[in-house]
DOMARZA-633380 format. One record per residue (C-alpha): chain; residue number from 1; residue in one letter; x, y, z. Coordinates in Angstrom, 3 decimals, decimal comma, always signed. Layout:
BEGIN
A  NUM  A  X  Y  Z $
...
END
This chain:
BEGIN
A  1  M  -9,651  +13,230  -6,698 $
A  2  R  -5,912  +13,359  -5,924 $
A  3  R  -6,144  +10,067  -3,999 $
A  4  R  -7,643  +8,377  -7,044 $
A  5  A  -4,886  +9,714  -9,291 $
A  6  V  -2,224  +8,357  -6,966 $
A  7  L  -3,795  +4,918  -6,754 $
A  8  R  -4,850  +4,634  -10,419 $
A  9  G  -2,884  +1,924  -12,166 $
A  10  M  -1,827  +0,386  -8,872 $
A  11  L  -5,144  -0,777  -7,547 $
A  12  S  -8,739  -0,117  -8,381 $
A  13  W  -10,466  +2,353  -6,107 $
A  14  A  -13,393  -0,044  -5,815 $
A  15  A  -11,100  -2,744  -4,390 $
A  16  L  -9,700  -0,306  -1,839 $
A  17  C  -13,200  +0,714  -0,782 $
A  18  A  -14,229  -2,932  -0,521 $
A  19  I  -11,298  -3,585  +1,827 $
A  20  A  -12,328  -0,602  +3,930 $
A  21  W  -15,937  -1,778  +4,056 $
A  22  V  -15,181  -5,345  +5,185 $
A  23  C  -12,568  -4,455  +7,812 $
A  24  P  -14,357  -4,030  +11,140 $
A  25  V  -11,156  -2,965  +12,901 $
A  26  G  -8,894  -0,052  +12,229 $
A  27  R  -11,679  +2,496  +12,256 $
A  28  A  -10,885  +6,093  +13,092 $
A  29  D  -13,298  +8,265  +15,022 $
A  30  A  -16,206  +9,289  +12,825 $
A  31  A  -15,033  +12,903  +12,846 $
A  32  E  -11,498  +11,857  +11,930 $
A  33  T  -11,318  +11,802  +8,162 $
A  34  K  -7,792  +13,095  +7,808 $
A  35  L  -4,579  +12,243  +9,632 $
A  36  S  -1,629  +14,556  +10,085 $
A  37  A  +1,666  +14,001  +8,282 $
A  38  A  +3,160  +12,954  +11,632 $
A  39  E  +0,469  +10,264  +12,066 $
A  40  W  +1,079  +8,890  +8,554 $
A  41  S  +4,801  +8,877  +9,283 $
A  42  A  +4,219  +6,943  +12,513 $
A  43  I  +2,030  +4,433  +10,645 $
A  44  K  +4,724  +3,887  +8,002 $
A  45  K  +7,335  +3,425  +10,731 $
A  46  V  +5,284  +0,676  +12,419 $
A  47  I  +4,802  -1,155  +9,113 $
A  48  S  +8,505  -0,794  +8,249 $
A  49  Q  +9,548  -2,087  +11,656 $
A  50  Q  +7,247  -5,077  +11,372 $
A  51  L  +8,547  -5,854  +7,878 $
A  52  A  +12,141  -5,690  +9,135 $
A  53  A  +11,267  -8,065  +11,990 $
A  54  L  +9,461  -10,458  +9,630 $
A  55  R  +12,397  -10,544  +7,220 $
A  56  A  +14,820  -11,092  +10,111 $
A  57  G  +12,686  -14,017  +11,320 $
A  58  D  +12,003  -12,241  +14,622 $
A  59  G  +8,453  -13,442  +15,180 $
A  60  E  +8,116  -12,027  +18,691 $
A  61  R  +9,036  -8,527  +17,568 $
A  62  A  +6,854  -8,742  +14,421 $
A  63  F  +3,911  -10,028  +16,460 $
A  64  G  +4,334  -7,069  +18,828 $
A  65  Y  +3,275  -4,637  +16,065 $
A  66  A  -0,057  -6,407  +15,610 $
A  67  S  -3,293  -5,087  +17,097 $
A  68  P  -4,852  -6,861  +20,068 $
A  69  G  -7,425  -8,429  +17,724 $
A  70  I  -4,736  -9,955  +15,515 $
A  71  R  -2,765  -11,098  +18,568 $
A  72  A  -5,900  -12,780  +19,959 $
A  73  Q  -6,635  -14,408  +16,601 $
A  74  F  -3,211  -16,075  +16,352 $
A  75  G  -2,355  -16,451  +20,022 $
A  76  D  +1,409  -16,485  +19,711 $
A  77  A  +4,292  -15,387  +17,509 $
A  78  R  +4,962  -18,882  +16,133 $
A  79  K  +1,441  -19,218  +14,682 $
A  80  F  +1,603  -15,645  +13,415 $
A  81  M  +4,895  -16,305  +11,585 $
A  82  T  +3,506  -19,510  +10,073 $
A  83  M  +0,564  -17,520  +8,712 $
A  84  V  +2,900  -14,855  +7,281 $
A  85  R  +5,181  -17,423  +5,620 $
A  86  T  +2,284  -19,313  +4,042 $
A  87  G  -0,115  -16,509  +3,128 $
A  88  Y  +2,006  -13,386  +2,903 $
A  89  S  +5,311  -14,518  +1,393 $
A  90  P  +5,349  -11,534  -1,032 $
A  91  L  +6,017  -9,333  +2,008 $
A  92  L  +9,107  -11,389  +2,775 $
A  93  D  +10,290  -11,834  -0,813 $
A  94  A  +9,782  -8,342  -2,272 $
A  95  R  +12,902  -6,901  -3,846 $
A  96  Y  +11,475  -3,387  -3,527 $
A  97  T  +8,793  -1,726  -1,421 $
A  98  E  +7,306  +1,742  -1,617 $
A  99  F  +4,626  +3,389  +0,502 $
A  100  L  +1,769  +4,891  -1,465 $
A  101  Q  -0,569  +7,616  -0,263 $
A  102  G  -2,668  +6,421  +2,654 $
A  103  A  -6,349  +7,139  +3,052 $
A  104  V  -9,105  +7,185  +5,637 $
A  105  I  -12,129  +5,605  +3,979 $
A  106  D  -15,368  +5,455  +5,922 $
A  107  G  -13,316  +5,682  +9,104 $
A  108  V  -10,913  +2,869  +8,122 $
A  109  I  -7,242  +3,820  +8,037 $
A  110  V  -5,596  +2,209  +5,008 $
A  111  Q  -1,879  +2,443  +4,235 $
A  112  P  -0,943  +0,897  +0,860 $
A  113  L  +2,527  -0,511  +0,271 $
A  114  R  +3,686  -1,390  -3,249 $
A  115  L  +5,632  -4,655  -3,424 $
A  116  I  +7,816  -5,607  -6,385 $
A  117  A  +8,667  -9,291  -6,490 $
A  118  P  +11,917  -10,729  -7,842 $
A  119  D  +10,049  -11,642  -11,071 $
A  120  N  +8,862  -7,998  -11,397 $
A  121  T  +5,232  -8,711  -10,609 $
A  122  V  +3,659  -5,973  -8,545 $
A  123  L  +1,249  -6,321  -5,639 $
A  124  V  -0,141  -3,800  -3,215 $
A  125  A  -0,317  -4,654  +0,475 $
A  126  L  -3,248  -2,794  +2,006 $
A  127  Y  -2,577  -2,370  +5,710 $
A  128  T  -5,391  -1,382  +8,027 $
A  129  M  -4,290  +0,368  +11,179 $
A  130  E  -5,698  +1,188  +14,591 $
A  131  K  -4,408  +3,259  +17,451 $
A  132  Q  -4,095  +1,485  +20,802 $
A  133  K  -3,168  +3,564  +23,855 $
A  134  G  -1,581  +6,198  +21,635 $
A  135  V  +0,428  +3,691  +19,559 $
A  136  W  -0,344  +2,568  +15,997 $
A  137  R  -0,868  -1,158  +15,503 $
A  138  I  -1,486  -3,234  +12,380 $
A  139  S  -5,032  -4,584  +12,394 $
A  140  G  -4,958  -6,318  +9,027 $
A  141  C  -3,250  -6,692  +5,678 $
A  142  Q  -4,706  -7,639  +2,314 $
A  143  L  -2,561  -8,393  -0,729 $
A  144  A  -4,070  -7,143  -3,951 $
A  145  P  -2,884  -7,508  -7,547 $
A  146  S  -1,720  -4,437  -9,387 $
A  147  T  -2,153  -3,508  -13,018 $
A  148  V  +1,393  -2,089  -13,029 $
A  149  R  +4,403  -4,178  -14,074 $
A  150  A  +7,901  -3,283  -12,894 $
A  151  A  +10,654  -2,741  -15,445 $
END
């Protein structure tokens, strides 16, 4: 219930569940329905580091935070950066970002990030995460509209 209260007004719960259902990667072990505060902190750090690399134009470093599946899909950092610039420009342009409460939904690890654009529109970036050899990697990102408007 608390998760719903946190996400209400930012993104519909149904949309979040739909993202979790369609993402075949980023699944936690079936028994793992809750992550520790340290794990959530590590996840946020990876996302923050990738965002910093993206904004600095450091494609190699940004690409390094991607899961093996994402790396295989794009092949190299140049193609990855082209995809980010064309399909995920709100990540690069946001004037403000804020992590929201993450969730494990049907085994999918989802970390939402609120993005406020220069024109005050609000989006939520829904990151799916997976652990590879003890290190968190980004396995996907969906941008979703928000019902909130920044002041």
